C-alpha positions in Angstrom: -6.4 -16.7 -8.8 -9.7 -18.3 -9.1 -12.3 -16.7 -11.3 -15.1 -18.3 -9.3 -14.9 -15.8 -6.4 -18.0 -14.9 -4.4 -19.4 -11.4 -4.9 -18.7 -10.5 -1.3 -15.0 -11.4 -1.7 -14.9 -9.4 -5.0 -16.1 -6.4 -3.1 -13.2 -7.0 -0.7 -10.6 -7.5 -3.3 -11.4 -4.6 -5.6 -12.4 -0.9 -5.0 -12.7 2.4 -6.8 -9.6 4.5 -6.1 -10.7 8.1 -5.3 -9.5 10.9 -7.5 -7.8 8.5 -9.9 -11.2 7.0 -10.5 -10.0 3.5 -11.5 -11.0 0.2 -10.1 -8.0 -1.4 -8.5 -7.1 -4.8 -7.1 -6.5 -3.9 -3.5 -3.1 -5.4 -3.1 -0.5 -3.2 -4.7 2.9 -4.5 -5.8 6.2 -2.8 -4.9 9.1 -4.3 -6.9 12.0 -3.2 -4.7 12.6 -6.4 -2.7 13.6 -9.1 -5.2 11.0 -9.7 -7.8 11.6 -8.8 -11.4 9.7 -7.9 -14.6 8.7 -11.5 -15.3 6.9 -11.5 -11.8 5.2 -8.2 -12.7 3.8 -9.7 -15.9 2.7 -12.8 -13.9 1.0 -10.7 -11.3 -0.8 -8.6 -14.0 -2.1 -11.9 -15.5 -3.5 -12.8 -12.1 -5.3 -9.5 -11.5 -2.8 -7.1 -10.0 -3.0 -3.6 -11.4 -1.5 -1.2 -8.8 2.2 -0.7 -9.3 4.7 1.2 -7.1 7.7 2.5 -9.0 10.6 4.8 -8.2 14.4 5.0 -8.0 15.8 1.6 -7.2 12.9 -0.3 -8.9 14.9 -1.0 -12.1 14.3 -4.7 -12.0 10.6 -4.2 -12.6 10.7 -1.3 -15.0 10.4 -3.3 -18.2 7.5 -5.4 -16.7 5.5 -2.3 -15.7 6.2 -0.6 -19.0 4.9 -3.7 -20.9 1.7 -4.3 -18.9 0.6 -0.6 -19.1 1.5 -0.3 -22.8 -1.2 -2.9 -23.6 -3.9 -1.7 -21.2 -3.0 1.7 -19.7 -6.5 2.7 -18.5 -6.9 -0.4 -16.3 -3.6 0.0 -14.4 -2.4 2.5 -11.7 1.2 3.6 -11.7 2.1 5.2 -8.4 5.6 6.8 -8.4 7.4 7.1 -5.1 9.5 10.2 -5.6 11.0 13.1 -3.6 11.6 16.8 -3.8 12.8 19.9 -2.0 12.2 22.1 -5.0 9.5 22.1 -7.7 12.0 21.6 -10.5 13.2 18.4 -8.9 9.6 17.0 -8.8 9.0 18.0 -12.4 12.2 16.4 -13.5 11.4 13.2 -11.6 7.9 13.0 -13.2 9.1 13.7 -16.7 12.0 11.2 -16.4 9.5 8.6 -15.2 7.2 9.2 -18.1 10.1 8.5 -20.5 11.3 5.4 -18.7 7.8 3.9 -18.5 6.8 5.1 -21.9 3.5 6.5 -20.7 1.7 9.9 -21.0 0.9 10.1 -17.4 1.4 8.8 -13.8 -1.7 8.0 -11.9 -0.1 9.1 -8.6 3.1 11.0 -7.7 3.9 10.5 -4.1 6.2 12.8 -2.2 8.3 10.2 -0.3 8.6 10.3 3.5 7.2 13.8 3.8 9.3 15.9 6.2 12.4 13.8 5.7 13.2 13.3 2.0 10.6 15.7 0.7 8.8 18.8 1.8 5.4 20.3 1.3 6.3 23.9 0.3 4.2 26.2 -1.8 6.7 25.8 -4.7 6.2 22.0 -4.5 2.4 22.4 -4.4 2.3 24.8 -7.3 4.5 22.4 -9.4 2.3 19.4 -8.6 -0.9 21.3 -9.4 0.5 22.4 -12.7 1.5 18.8 -13.5 -2.1 17.8 -12.8 -3.4 20.5 -15.1 -0.9 19.2 -17.8 -2.3 15.7 -17.2 1.1 14.4 -16.5 -0.1 13.2 -13.1 -3.7 12.4 -12.1 -3.3 12.8 -8.4 -0.9 14.1 -5.7 0.2 11.6 -3.0 2.6 11.3 -0.1 4.1 8.7 2.2 4.2 10.0 5.7 5.1 8.7 9.2 3.9 11.7 11.1 0.4 10.6 11.8 -0.9 13.7 13.4 0.4 15.8 10.5 -1.2 13.3 8.1 -4.5 13.9 9.9 -4.2 17.6 9.4 -3.3 17.2 5.8 -6.2 14.9 5.3 -8.6 17.6 6.5 -7.1 20.4 4.4 -4.5 20.1 1.7 -4.1 19.3 -2.0 -3.0 15.7 -1.2 -5.2 13.1 -2.9 -3.6 10.0 -1.5 -1.8 9.0 1.7 0.6 6.1 2.0 0.8 5.3 5.7 2.2 2.8 8.1 -0.7 0.7 9.4 -0.6 -2.8 10.9 -1.7 -4.7 14.0 1.4 -3.4 15.9 1.0 0.2 14.7 -2.7 0.9 14.5 -2.4 4.6 15.5 -3.9 5.7 12.2 -7.2 4.6 13.6 -7.1 7.6 16.0 -4.9 10.1 14.2 -5.8 9.8 10.5 -9.0 7.8 9.8 -11.4 10.1 11.7 -10.3 13.0 9.4 -10.8 11.3 6.1 -14.6 11.9 5.5 -14.3 15.6 4.7 -12.3 15.1 1.5 -12.2 11.4 1.0 -8.6 11.0 0.0 -7.3 7.5 -1.0 -5.4 5.6 1.7 -2.6 3.1 0.9 -1.3 1.0 3.8 2.2 -0.4 3.9 4.4 -2.4 6.4 1.4 -4.7 6.9 3.8 -7.3 8.5 5.6 -4.6 10.6 8.8 -5.4 8.8 8.3 -9.1 9.6 7.9 -8.7 13.3 4.3 -10.0 13.3 5.1 -13.2 11.4 8.2 -14.3 13.3 7.8 -16.7 16.3 8.6 -14.9 19.5 9.7 -16.6 22.7 7.3 -16.3 25.7 4.1 -15.3 23.9 0.8 -16.7 24.8 -2.6 -15.9 23.3 -6.2 -17.1 23.8 -7.4 -19.7 21.3 -7.9 -18.3 17.7 -11.6 -17.5 17.3 -11.5 -17.7 13.5 -13.5 -19.7 11.0 -10.4 -21.5 9.6 -7.6 -23.5 11.3 -4.7 -21.3 12.4 -1.9 -22.4 14.7 -0.6 -19.0 15.6 0.9 -16.9 17.1 2.7 -15.5 15.3 0.5 -14.2 12.5 0.6 -15.4 9.0 1.2 -12.9 6.2 -2.3 -13.4 4.8 -3.9 -12.4 8.1 -1.7 -9.3 8.3 -2.8 -8.1 4.8 -6.4 -8.9 5.5 -6.3 -7.0 8.8 -5.2 -3.9 7.0 -7.8 -4.3 4.2 -10.6 -5.1 6.6 -10.5 -1.4 7.7 -13.1 0.5 5.8 -10.7 3.4 5.4 -7.9 1.6 3.5 -8.2 1.3 -0.2 -5.0 -0.6 -1.0 -2.3 -2.5 0.9 1.2 -2.9 -0.5 3.2 -6.0 -0.7 6.9 -6.2 -1.3 7.6 -9.9 -2.0 11.1 -11.3 -2.4 10.1 -13.9 -4.9 7.3 -15.4 -7.0 6.1 -17.8 -4.3 5.7 -15.0 -1.8 3.9 -13.0 -4.5 1.6 -15.8 -5.3 0.7 -16.5 -1.6 0.0 -12.8 -0.9 -2.3 -12.4 -3.9 -4.1 -15.5 -3.0 -4.9 -14.1 0.4 -7.4 -11.7 -1.3 -9.6 -14.7 -2.1 -10.3 -15.2 1.7 -12.2 -12.0 2.1 -12.5 -9.7 5.1 -11.8 -10.8 8.7 -14.6 -11.2 11.2 -14.7 -8.7 14.2 -13.5 -11.3 16.7 -10.6 -12.2 14.3 -9.7 -8.5 14.1 -9.8 -8.2 17.9 -7.5 -11.2 18.3 -5.0 -9.9 15.7 -5.0 -6.4 17.3 -4.4 -8.0 20.7 -1.4 -9.9 19.3 -0.1 -6.8 17.7 -0.2 -4.9 21.0 1.5 -7.8 22.7 4.4 -7.6 20.2 4.5 -3.8 20.6 4.7 -4.1 24.4 8.0 -6.1 24.3 11.1 -4.1 24.9 13.1 -6.7 23.1 11.9 -9.1 20.4 13.5 -12.4 21.1 12.7 -14.7 18.2 12.6 -18.4 18.3 15.5 -19.8 16.2 
């Protein structure tokens, strides 16, 4: 990525992550879709410093371990775990510390809260004790139930919410974002592409002319517009990308240099997302 980035774009591409209190590059990397440790090292050299790790992320374990070994305080390791009992959470955290050769995790996320993990008092007590022991810096969760996420944002021990948010599924704007100001938890968006639905050509779609400042021949949307849509929300700290290869990783990181979207661009993208959502069947152009 270019070092000659305007100050306004730097403000877009970096932020201070609440609770963890580290400056992060706002595109986090999840290594569960095809990239490997060499890609992690490459991404770190190009500014990435928010890493998602968990079971099934073995191809990137060595890379994350290496980049944090040399500069731990400038990297955020976010573990996506699970647990129905406190001892399971503790075991997951302590196994991760050994595998990654680190003294602490920046975030432990209870994965898919309500499905593969629960938020019981036993879990809460274990997580708070892990924080006191400085084995984790913050408590997080991934959650699909937006209304529950809104309630937890108002009153809970959760420091970070990993939520689905994209132009097709913008419901967090009503159900979660209005409740954030009381405690200011961190927000991480994922599924920016709506599992690819926003970037695949659909039959029978028509949109007004693109109002943007740069040439764009959509619809469909391009990946960079999807990521920038998520990050143009003032409530989202980090968006996750799960690239399949180095070229996708490079393109996605480069999108950060383009900065935030203008209001009319946001409106156009939101309109397209609702068009996709309105279709009972997604008939793609082959």
